[in-house]
C-alpha positions in Angstrom: 8.2 -15.2 -0.6 5.7 -15.2 2.2 7.7 -12.7 4.3 8.1 -10.4 1.4 4.4 -10.3 0.7 3.4 -10.2 4.4 5.4 -7.0 5.2 3.5 -4.8 2.7 0.2 -6.3 3.8 1.0 -5.6 7.5 1.8 -2.0 6.6 -1.2 -1.4 4.4 -3.7 -2.9 6.8 -2.2 -1.4 10.0 -4.9 0.6 11.7 -2.4 2.8 13.6 -0.7 3.8 10.4 -4.1 4.6 8.8 -5.0 6.8 11.8 -1.7 8.7 11.6 -2.3 9.4 7.9 -5.7 10.8 8.6 -6.3 14.5 8.2 -6.6 14.8 12.0 -3.0 13.8 12.6 -0.9 17.0 12.6 1.9 16.4 15.2 4.8 16.0 12.8 4.6 16.5 9.0 7.9 14.7 8.5 6.6 11.5 10.2 3.5 11.6 8.1 5.5 12.0 4.9 7.6 8.9 5.7 4.5 6.9 6.6 2.8 8.0 3.4 5.7 6.9 1.3 5.9 3.5 3.1 2.2 3.0 2.9 2.0 3.9 -0.8 4.9 1.6 -1.6 3.2 -1.2 0.4 0.0 -0.7 -1.6 2.0 -0.8 -4.9 4.0 -3.9 -3.7 0.8 -5.8 -3.0 -0.5 -5.1 -6.5 2.9 -5.9 -8.0 3.1 -9.3 -6.3 -0.4 -10.2 -7.5 0.7 -9.3 -11.1 3.9 -11.3 -10.7 2.0 -14.3 -9.5 -1.4 -14.2 -11.2 -2.3 -17.8 -10.2 -2.2 -17.0 -6.5 -5.8 -16.3 -5.5 -4.9 -14.8 -2.1 -2.6 -12.2 -3.7 -5.3 -11.5 -6.3 -7.8 -11.0 -3.5 -5.5 -8.7 -1.6 -4.8 -6.7 -4.7 -8.5 -6.2 -5.4 -8.9 -5.0 -1.9 -6.1 -2.4 -2.3 -7.5 -1.3 -5.7 -11.0 -0.9 -4.2 -9.6 1.8 -1.9 -9.8 5.0 -4.0 -6.8 6.7 -2.4 -4.6 3.5 -2.6 -5.6 3.1 -6.3 -4.5 6.7 -6.9 -1.1 6.1 -5.2 -0.6 2.8 -7.1 -1.3 4.6 -10.4 1.3 7.2 -9.5 3.9 4.4 -9.3 2.7 2.8 -12.5 2.9 6.0 -14.6 6.1 7.4 -13.2 9.4 6.0 -14.4 11.3 5.8 -11.1 
């Protein structure tokens, strides 16, 4: 399980990805779209793992960090409300 949880965390907390998603990054809209999708899914996965394993304090802590980010919380709510 560790590898499955660590991948979304490594994507969500990667500073290079965050910089590319910033408003200043305009080199290739296709790359930004792919990164946005992967970053959003990583945020949703972190929250989902914490809900699947509510006794794991580390996962709960990471989930709280994700949900403290307003943009990430908005993206997670998109996945929660849409039936994919």
